[in-house]
C-alpha angles and dihedrals in degrees: 000000000000120000124187118200121213132146130107105277143035097011095151093047091048090052090052090050092049090053091047096050096040098058091221095306094113135062117210139201128185113216141160112272098259094046092046093051091046091052090054093046092049095049095251090120133030100210140014128214124187140164135204136155095275101034096234111041112063091010096061110012097107093040091052091047094050103032104027130247093275091066094050133072133189104214098180140019133182106299092005111089121198118281122207096227092052092050090048092050092048091053091045090052092054105263113161099169120062129191130191141157119275092239090058096047097115096053094037094053092044093053096041094049092046090057097042094048090056089067 
């Protein structure tokens, strides 16, 4: 599984968390938003993770523009931490790009990776 990390904040920390929660089953790359979204669109990555201060703006703007809203999911927002059932539902509905707030990065990455590694 190939995950590209974009977004506006905490990219290095998110990459470390992905590696921690994936037990070596995932390769990662950290890229600027546009390049990350293009990699996903062109099949050079399987999934995209990104964080910003709102969970959906800077984290997912390029992914939404290039992939469409139906392929993207905001899994946390300020004051609304990620919830397992919502992450599960997003993956089931075909989301491949996930945005969350930087302060929720640990839980968001944990829940997203748990769902993706089931596939």
